[in-house]
Rosetta silent file (secondary structure, phi, psi, omega in degrees, C-alpha in Angstrom):
SEQUENCE: MTKESKSAAAPASRDTRERIVDALMALAAERRFEEIAIRDICAAAKVSLADFRDAFPSKGAVLGGFARRIDRATLSQDDEEIAREAPRERLFDVLMRRLDAMAPYREALREIAAWLRRDPVAALAINRSAVNSMRFMLEAAGIDSEGAAGAITLQGLALAWARVVAVWLDDPEPGLDKTMAELDRQLTRGERAVAGLERLERLAAPFKAIALAALEQRGRARDAFRRRAREAEAPRQDETPRQDDAP
SCORE:     score description
SCORE:     0.000 S_00000001
   1 L     0.000  133.833 -178.229   41.320  103.010  -58.236 S_00000001
   2 L   -78.429  166.832  177.633   44.618  104.596  -57.140 S_00000001
   3 H   -61.671  -37.217 -179.420   46.567  103.631  -54.069 S_00000001
   4 H   -63.955  -43.797 -178.570   45.591  106.931  -52.471 S_00000001
   5 H   -69.032  -35.715  176.140   41.860  106.368  -53.001 S_00000001
   6 H   -61.867  -41.943  179.687   42.117  102.803  -51.734 S_00000001
   7 H   -64.499  -40.338 -179.197   43.794  104.094  -48.588 S_00000001
   8 H   -66.290  -30.245 -177.355   41.138  106.766  -48.127 S_00000001
   9 H   -85.716   -7.812 -176.561   38.390  104.169  -48.447 S_00000001
  10 L   -67.230  140.799  179.261   39.954  101.789  -45.923 S_00000001
  11 L   -67.734  154.026  179.988   37.934  101.361  -42.695 S_00000001
  12 L   -66.713  146.003  178.882   39.290  102.888  -39.513 S_00000001
  13 L   -74.187  160.610  178.617   41.387  100.601  -37.347 S_00000001
  14 H   -62.743  -36.606  179.170   40.144   99.434  -33.987 S_00000001
  15 H   -60.420  -42.489  178.882   42.947  101.378  -32.328 S_00000001
  16 H   -62.520  -45.594  179.654   41.725  104.606  -33.935 S_00000001
  17 H   -61.968  -41.743 -179.775   38.159  103.975  -32.809 S_00000001
  18 H   -65.284  -39.405  177.923   39.267  103.181  -29.268 S_00000001
  19 H   -64.126  -38.192  178.573   41.363  106.372  -29.077 S_00000001
  20 H   -66.392  -43.848  177.562   38.388  108.417  -30.222 S_00000001
  21 H   -60.533  -46.576  179.112   36.134  106.816  -27.607 S_00000001
  22 H   -58.688  -42.415 -178.011   38.751  107.444  -24.905 S_00000001
  23 H   -64.236  -45.581 -179.263   39.105  111.069  -25.989 S_00000001
  24 H   -63.074  -42.924 -178.326   35.371  111.758  -25.914 S_00000001
  25 H   -66.660  -35.975  177.058   34.933  110.188  -22.480 S_00000001
  26 H   -66.264  -41.869  179.135   37.873  112.166  -21.109 S_00000001
  27 H   -67.637  -38.562 -179.825   36.452  115.416  -22.480 S_00000001
  28 H   -65.333  -25.028  177.533   32.965  114.628  -21.192 S_00000001
  29 L   -76.213  -10.777 -174.735   34.408  114.315  -17.691 S_00000001
  30 L  -113.645  -23.719 -174.927   35.663  117.904  -17.960 S_00000001
  31 L  -149.024  170.278  177.890   32.998  119.941  -19.786 S_00000001
  32 L   -62.728  142.519 -174.549   29.404  120.047  -20.986 S_00000001
  33 H   -63.076  -36.502 -179.394   28.759  117.559  -23.727 S_00000001
  34 H   -63.427  -24.397 -176.353   27.292  120.193  -26.061 S_00000001
  35 H   -85.188   -5.120 -179.348   30.550  122.141  -25.893 S_00000001
  36 L   -88.471  116.128  177.906   32.650  119.252  -27.202 S_00000001
  37 L   -93.687  158.207  178.071   33.280  119.639  -30.934 S_00000001
  38 H   -58.243  -38.282  179.638   34.453  116.856  -33.206 S_00000001
  39 H   -64.118  -30.125  175.863   37.684  118.768  -33.784 S_00000001
  40 H   -66.442  -40.955  178.821   38.239  118.733  -29.986 S_00000001
  41 H   -64.879  -42.596  179.338   37.905  114.965  -29.974 S_00000001
  42 H   -59.936  -43.406 -179.522   40.304  114.679  -32.899 S_00000001
  43 H   -64.318  -42.943 -179.006   42.879  116.816  -31.090 S_00000001
  44 H   -68.532  -34.772 -178.943   42.576  114.810  -27.875 S_00000001
  45 H   -86.008   -9.314 -176.908   42.750  111.491  -29.737 S_00000001
  46 L    58.612   48.514  175.417   45.564  112.703  -32.012 S_00000001
  47 L  -128.576  159.139  177.982   43.687  111.685  -35.148 S_00000001
  48 L   -81.277  165.024  175.776   42.766  113.625  -38.259 S_00000001
  49 H   -61.687  -35.627  177.385   39.255  114.698  -39.125 S_00000001
  50 H   -64.331  -40.092  177.611   39.383  112.174  -41.986 S_00000001
  51 H   -63.122  -41.306  178.602   40.278  109.416  -39.512 S_00000001
  52 H   -61.321  -45.205 -177.583   37.335  110.414  -37.324 S_00000001
  53 H   -62.962  -36.260  176.522   34.990  110.340  -40.318 S_00000001
  54 H   -66.753  -31.722 -174.686   36.195  106.845  -41.233 S_00000001
  55 H   -85.941  -41.919 -174.838   35.611  105.676  -37.670 S_00000001
  56 L  -144.635  144.901  178.384   32.310  107.343  -36.736 S_00000001
  57 L   -82.113  -14.559 -176.558   29.647  109.374  -38.543 S_00000001
  58 L  -163.229  171.056  176.680   28.966  111.670  -35.582 S_00000001
  59 H   -66.128  -40.069  178.383   29.787  112.506  -31.984 S_00000001
  60 H   -62.339  -33.466  179.727   26.721  110.598  -30.819 S_00000001
  61 H   -66.014  -26.164  176.921   27.925  107.517  -32.705 S_00000001
  62 H   -63.458  -35.579  176.661   31.070  107.561  -30.557 S_00000001
  63 H   -64.415  -33.586  173.513   28.804  106.898  -27.581 S_00000001
  64 H   -62.689  -39.051  175.722   27.551  103.841  -29.457 S_00000001
  65 H   -63.174  -38.894  176.505   31.184  102.748  -29.713 S_00000001
  66 H   -63.632  -42.455  179.024   31.541  103.240  -25.969 S_00000001
  67 H   -60.217  -40.399  178.260   28.418  101.126  -25.357 S_00000001
  68 H   -65.820  -34.477  176.258   29.912   98.321  -27.463 S_00000001
  69 H   -62.029  -44.721  179.595   33.111   98.547  -25.403 S_00000001
  70 H   -67.525  -38.671  175.249   31.100   98.075  -22.211 S_00000001
  71 H   -55.950  -48.907 -176.581   29.125   95.244  -23.827 S_00000001
  72 H   -63.648  -43.575  179.896   32.340   93.465  -24.700 S_00000001
  73 H   -62.182  -37.480  179.846   33.866   93.943  -21.252 S_00000001
  74 H   -71.782  -44.913 -174.708   30.709   92.545  -19.645 S_00000001
  75 H   -76.203  -18.583 -177.640   30.272   89.619  -22.024 S_00000001
  76 L   -80.089  -10.302 -177.729   33.940   88.609  -21.938 S_00000001
  77 L   -75.978  155.786 -177.302   33.821   87.641  -18.266 S_00000001
  78 L   -65.715  130.253 -178.477   33.650   84.024  -17.195 S_00000001
  79 L   -94.214   -2.194 -176.714   30.060   82.769  -16.957 S_00000001
  80 L   -62.839  -31.436 -177.969   30.800   79.662  -14.888 S_00000001
  81 L   -63.792  -34.655 -174.804   30.171   81.574  -11.656 S_00000001
  82 L  -106.664    1.856 -173.935   26.575   82.370  -12.586 S_00000001
  83 L   -61.031  -32.123 -176.158   25.766   79.357  -14.760 S_00000001
  84 L   -92.754    1.516 -178.847   23.929   77.527  -11.962 S_00000001
  85 L   -82.267  161.693  173.145   21.909   80.554  -10.837 S_00000001
  86 L   -68.257  155.425 -177.051   18.265   81.240  -11.680 S_00000001
  87 H   -52.375  -41.258 -178.348   17.744   83.576  -14.680 S_00000001
  88 H   -63.437  -43.571  179.740   16.838   86.560  -12.492 S_00000001
  89 H   -67.692  -35.980  177.348   19.983   86.215  -10.390 S_00000001
  90 H   -63.051  -43.916  179.587   22.087   85.743  -13.524 S_00000001
  91 H   -64.186  -40.437  176.932   20.701   88.969  -14.982 S_00000001
  92 H   -56.429  -48.652 -178.031   21.349   90.764  -11.695 S_00000001
  93 H   -66.715  -39.602  179.279   24.996   89.657  -11.737 S_00000001
  94 H   -61.704  -43.410 -178.343   25.437   90.481  -15.438 S_00000001
  95 H   -71.454  -31.714  174.258   24.142   94.020  -14.916 S_00000001
  96 H   -67.956  -36.649  173.755   26.343   94.516  -11.850 S_00000001
  97 H   -61.011  -38.041  179.411   29.304   93.438  -13.996 S_00000001
  98 H   -63.250  -41.399  176.841   28.237   96.083  -16.479 S_00000001
  99 H   -63.701  -38.435  176.794   28.354   98.727  -13.771 S_00000001
 100 H   -60.564  -40.854  179.381   31.832   97.541  -12.807 S_00000001
 101 H   -68.218  -28.736 -179.195   32.952   98.011  -16.423 S_00000001
 102 H   -82.825  -16.691 -171.616   31.428  101.513  -16.453 S_00000001
 103 H   -53.619  -41.580 -179.220   33.027  102.602  -13.162 S_00000001
 104 H   -64.562  -13.759 -175.413   36.196  104.209  -14.659 S_00000001
 105 H  -112.147   22.681 -170.972   33.978  106.524  -16.744 S_00000001
 106 H   -60.098  -45.034 -178.352   31.616  107.596  -13.974 S_00000001
 107 H   -63.984  -42.955  178.315   32.275  111.353  -14.215 S_00000001
 108 H   -63.383  -41.998 -178.598   31.861  111.351  -17.997 S_00000001
 109 H   -67.667  -30.508  176.254   28.671  109.300  -17.730 S_00000001
 110 H   -63.289  -42.626  178.203   27.267  111.747  -15.176 S_00000001
 111 H   -69.835  -40.251  179.500   27.626  114.563  -17.711 S_00000001
 112 H   -63.785  -39.462  176.808   26.305  112.438  -20.578 S_00000001
 113 H   -62.499  -40.530  177.550   23.218  111.552  -18.499 S_00000001
 114 H   -65.395  -39.623  177.749   22.645  115.258  -17.833 S_00000001
 115 H   -62.123  -41.402  179.812   23.034  116.000  -21.558 S_00000001
 116 H   -64.751  -33.312  175.726   20.443  113.366  -22.438 S_00000001
 117 H   -69.015  -30.487  179.319   17.991  114.999  -20.028 S_00000001
 118 H   -81.080  -20.052 -173.937   18.616  118.313  -21.802 S_00000001
 119 L  -130.082   87.553 -177.781   18.259  116.810  -25.297 S_00000001
 120 H   -60.487  -32.056  179.188   15.254  114.448  -25.675 S_00000001
 121 H   -64.222  -44.549  176.796   15.995  113.856  -29.369 S_00000001
 122 H   -63.604  -36.860  179.587   19.476  112.581  -28.504 S_00000001
 123 H   -61.966  -38.269  177.278   17.963  110.481  -25.719 S_00000001
 124 H   -64.099  -41.019  179.297   15.730  108.719  -28.247 S_00000001
 125 H   -65.676  -42.714 -179.951   18.736  107.950  -30.453 S_00000001
 126 H   -67.245  -29.125  179.544   20.765  106.636  -27.509 S_00000001
 127 H   -58.220  -37.303  179.601   17.791  104.508  -26.465 S_00000001
 128 H   -61.813  -41.608  177.642   18.260  102.340  -29.572 S_00000001
 129 H   -65.710  -39.511  179.667   21.823  101.578  -28.524 S_00000001
 130 H   -64.068  -41.441  179.113   20.687  100.849  -24.966 S_00000001
 131 H   -61.726  -42.164 -179.781   18.025   98.422  -26.178 S_00000001
 132 H   -66.390  -38.604  176.554   20.591   96.534  -28.249 S_00000001
 133 H   -61.903  -42.245 -179.879   22.971   96.346  -25.280 S_00000001
 134 H   -65.023  -29.565  175.168   20.168   94.966  -23.117 S_00000001
 135 H   -56.913  -44.954 -178.223   19.544   92.305  -25.771 S_00000001
 136 H   -75.080  -29.270  175.505   23.026   90.947  -25.151 S_00000001
 137 H   -65.965  -40.327  176.533   22.695   91.265  -21.375 S_00000001
 138 H   -65.188  -40.722  177.751   19.595   89.066  -21.541 S_00000001
 139 H   -60.450  -42.419  179.858   21.424   86.590  -23.776 S_00000001
 140 H   -62.931  -30.000  178.882   24.271   86.445  -21.255 S_00000001
 141 L   -88.104   -1.405  179.845   21.702   85.653  -18.557 S_00000001
 142 L    75.267   29.505 -178.024   20.092   82.964  -20.729 S_00000001
 143 L  -111.159  130.629 -177.621   16.811   84.866  -21.097 S_00000001
 144 L   -70.192  142.242  179.089   14.928   84.879  -24.398 S_00000001
 145 L  -134.111   25.798 -178.192   14.267   88.262  -26.036 S_00000001
 146 L   -92.950  162.771  175.655   12.638   87.237  -29.325 S_00000001
 147 H    80.095 -177.698 -177.962    9.177   88.055  -30.610 S_00000001
 148 H   -64.556  -43.575  178.418    6.766   90.853  -29.736 S_00000001
 149 H   -63.715  -36.506  178.090    6.939   90.172  -25.997 S_00000001
 150 H   -63.702  -39.685  178.948   10.721   90.134  -26.236 S_00000001
 151 H   -63.024  -41.107  178.234   10.759   93.563  -27.886 S_00000001
 152 H   -67.411  -39.157  178.119    8.629   94.988  -25.075 S_00000001
 153 H   -61.620  -43.195 -179.845   10.859   93.294  -22.499 S_00000001
 154 H   -61.487  -46.346 -179.990   13.971   94.830  -24.072 S_00000001
 155 H   -64.817  -40.799  177.632   12.535   98.332  -24.034 S_00000001
 156 H   -62.443  -40.784  179.249   11.338   97.899  -20.472 S_00000001
 157 H   -67.436  -37.511  178.038   14.758   96.676  -19.383 S_00000001
 158 H   -62.253  -41.550  178.281   16.458   99.623  -21.123 S_00000001
 159 H   -67.860  -41.153  177.366   14.237  102.062  -19.200 S_00000001
 160 H   -62.397  -40.445  179.460   14.812  100.175  -15.953 S_00000001
 161 H   -62.279  -38.869  178.297   18.548  100.239  -16.600 S_00000001
 162 H   -61.412  -38.720  178.139   18.454  104.030  -17.034 S_00000001
 163 H   -67.384  -39.836  178.540   16.858  104.324  -13.589 S_00000001
 164 H   -63.726  -44.468 -179.998   19.488  102.032  -12.073 S_00000001
 165 H   -62.755  -38.124  178.693   22.312  104.043  -13.658 S_00000001
 166 H   -60.270  -39.600  176.518   20.799  107.289  -12.314 S_00000001
 167 H   -69.892  -43.522 -178.499   20.999  105.851   -8.782 S_00000001
 168 H   -59.535  -39.041 -177.396   24.483  104.416   -9.387 S_00000001
 169 H   -61.051  -28.555 -177.763   25.870  107.773  -10.513 S_00000001
 170 L  -114.835   16.904  179.908   25.077  109.301   -7.119 S_00000001
 171 L   -83.444  112.943 -176.197   25.600  106.242   -4.917 S_00000001
 172 L   -81.720  -12.590 -174.165   28.298  107.190   -2.368 S_00000001
 173 L   -80.329  131.950  176.631   28.677  103.727   -0.868 S_00000001
 174 L   -58.998  -32.009  179.729   31.641  101.608   -2.050 S_00000001
 175 L   -81.974   -4.042  177.684   29.421   98.539   -1.791 S_00000001
 176 L    56.504   44.238 -178.090   26.761  100.189   -3.983 S_00000001
 177 H   -61.520  -45.020 -179.071   23.978   99.249   -1.564 S_00000001
 178 H   -64.397  -39.559 -179.669   21.520  101.793   -2.997 S_00000001
 179 H   -64.650  -45.757 -179.407   22.314  100.722   -6.546 S_00000001
 180 H   -65.118  -35.867  177.617   21.815   97.041   -5.803 S_00000001
 181 H   -65.549  -41.423  178.902   18.542   97.787   -4.034 S_00000001
 182 H   -67.031  -41.251  178.142   17.309   99.757   -7.036 S_00000001
 183 H   -62.356  -42.841  178.504   18.405   97.030   -9.451 S_00000001
 184 H   -62.233  -41.478  179.728   16.602   94.418   -7.367 S_00000001
 185 H   -64.757  -43.619 -178.773   13.469   96.591   -7.315 S_00000001
 186 H   -66.754  -39.136  178.762   13.539   97.163  -11.079 S_00000001
 187 H   -67.875  -35.072  176.662   14.052   93.472  -11.847 S_00000001
 188 H   -63.829  -44.829  176.513   11.144   92.568   -9.569 S_00000001
 189 H   -61.420  -41.102  179.805    8.920   95.003  -11.444 S_00000001
 190 H   -63.250  -40.789  177.867   10.183   93.613  -14.717 S_00000001
 191 H   -59.034  -43.072 -179.598    9.380   90.040  -13.682 S_00000001
 192 H   -65.671  -41.199 -179.200    5.798   91.037  -12.912 S_00000001
 193 H   -64.980  -43.285 -179.934    5.440   92.895  -16.198 S_00000001
 194 H   -64.600  -40.350  177.303    6.825   89.975  -18.221 S_00000001
 195 H   -61.232  -40.103  177.474    4.518   87.553  -16.428 S_00000001
 196 H   -64.186  -39.887  177.978    1.615   89.828  -17.328 S_00000001
 197 H   -63.074  -42.494 -179.541    2.712   89.916  -20.960 S_00000001
 198 H   -64.807  -39.681  177.376    2.916   86.134  -21.104 S_00000001
 199 H   -64.913  -41.656  179.742   -0.573   85.803  -19.624 S_00000001
 200 H   -63.216  -39.908  178.171   -1.885   88.376  -22.076 S_00000001
 201 H   -62.681  -41.261  179.358   -0.311   86.477  -24.978 S_00000001
 202 H   -65.579  -40.694  179.485   -1.955   83.237  -23.833 S_00000001
 203 H   -67.745  -35.242 -176.472   -5.326   84.951  -23.479 S_00000001
 204 H   -82.269  -13.237 -174.508   -4.989   86.635  -26.864 S_00000001
 205 H   -55.593  -46.912  179.671   -3.877   83.488  -28.709 S_00000001
 206 H   -61.311  -40.222 -179.247   -7.419   82.291  -29.676 S_00000001
 207 H   -68.350  -34.521  176.883   -8.370   85.772  -30.919 S_00000001
 208 H   -63.806  -41.471  179.191   -5.124   85.979  -32.861 S_00000001
 209 H   -63.418  -41.785  178.474   -5.940   82.671  -34.553 S_00000001
 210 H   -62.642  -43.715 -179.351   -9.436   83.930  -35.468 S_00000001
 211 H   -63.135  -42.041  179.570   -7.984   87.155  -36.860 S_00000001
 212 H   -64.762  -40.618  178.975   -5.405   85.279  -38.934 S_00000001
 213 H   -64.037  -40.516  178.896   -8.079   82.947  -40.308 S_00000001
 214 H   -64.574  -40.630  178.543  -10.254   85.937  -41.238 S_00000001
 215 H   -64.243  -40.866  177.968   -7.337   87.612  -42.982 S_00000001
 216 H   -63.975  -41.249  179.748   -6.594   84.433  -44.933 S_00000001
 217 H   -64.383  -41.866  177.393  -10.258   84.117  -45.949 S_00000001
 218 H   -62.715  -39.312  178.805  -10.306   87.745  -47.096 S_00000001
 219 H   -63.495  -41.942  178.973   -7.134   87.141  -49.085 S_00000001
 220 H   -65.918  -40.960  178.998   -8.653   84.124  -50.827 S_00000001
 221 H   -64.069  -40.754  178.796  -11.847   86.052  -51.605 S_00000001
 222 H   -62.941  -44.001  179.765   -9.825   88.949  -52.997 S_00000001
 223 H   -63.940  -38.981  179.340   -7.772   86.622  -55.216 S_00000001
 224 H   -66.038  -40.433  178.470  -10.950   84.916  -56.485 S_00000001
 225 H   -62.238  -45.112  179.890  -12.538   88.285  -57.296 S_00000001
 226 H   -64.021  -37.997  179.877   -9.457   89.407  -59.224 S_00000001
 227 H   -65.154  -42.541  178.580   -9.354   86.093  -61.107 S_00000001
 228 H   -65.974  -36.078  179.206  -13.008   86.416  -62.142 S_00000001
 229 H   -65.497  -40.973  178.792  -12.439   90.020  -63.209 S_00000001
 230 H   -65.368  -40.317  179.970   -9.516   89.010  -65.414 S_00000001
 231 H   -65.332  -36.383 -179.508  -11.547   86.200  -66.964 S_00000001
 232 H   -69.797  -32.741 -178.612  -14.441   88.590  -67.687 S_00000001
 233 H   -79.727  -26.364 -177.257  -12.130   91.088  -69.390 S_00000001
 234 L   -70.754  136.599  178.952  -10.322   88.509  -71.520 S_00000001
 235 L   -66.096  132.755  178.074  -11.921   88.040  -75.051 S_00000001
 236 L   -75.352  141.682 -176.163  -13.680   84.709  -75.373 S_00000001
 237 H   -62.939  -35.046 -176.318  -12.334   82.488  -78.143 S_00000001
 238 H   -77.544   -8.345  177.106  -15.783   81.724  -79.559 S_00000001
 239 H   -95.724   -2.616 -179.929  -16.504   85.446  -79.956 S_00000001
 240 L   -71.726  125.171 -177.472  -13.434   86.069  -82.126 S_00000001
 241 L   -59.674  133.990  176.146  -14.621   86.917  -85.694 S_00000001
 242 L   -83.583  157.863 -175.889  -13.858   84.167  -88.196 S_00000001
 243 H   -65.290  -33.357 -178.235  -12.270   85.097  -91.491 S_00000001
 244 H   -80.045  -11.214  175.924  -15.209   83.833  -93.566 S_00000001
 245 H   -89.534   -7.668 -177.360  -17.623   85.955  -91.477 S_00000001
 246 L   -68.467  142.086 -179.479  -15.749   89.136  -92.303 S_00000001
 247 L   -66.959    0.000    0.000  -17.680   91.520  -94.655 S_00000001
């Protein structure tokens, strides 16, 4: 491999990625998201199209980079202040920190939210990034998100977060009273839903055990049937013609 090809294959630097994210957010604050072309982002970020391609596969992926920036800003803050709080209060504070990190990009996020309402396919793609961000917000609050119930909790929190952000975008109060009220309401609903899931899991546990036992029994029966079939097809040694019996 030549020096040129090695250079072309090198991953984009963090500085390049950050400049691209900054450029997209600045452009989104000024125009409709659909009207922003990749070449516009490159011009604003002062990077080449090749640099953009090394950094991100698409314009939507840049939003994933922005989400990771907000994740990092939220998770990098000192947790000692909330360490002694109950899990619900810790999550409340973590999500308010997230809004604080998002505040400088409010105008861009208002346009991006409008774009997602206009493009349901893009909204589904962005939802995956939101769910992953919420995974780390729960971790920061010391709340488990593993297993089937955890997956449902993550998706529910991502949807709740979208509702909170919608209120935050139009909250005129410096103290964000409406936003905090909405966040409190959504977390209360989430607590009830999670409690219901946990009860449902406990109720379903005996039936799950029965189903697993039935599946195991079916598997053993299937293996036994296949073993008998193989034995029936295999030639028996005592039926093999002997040389002195040959005509």
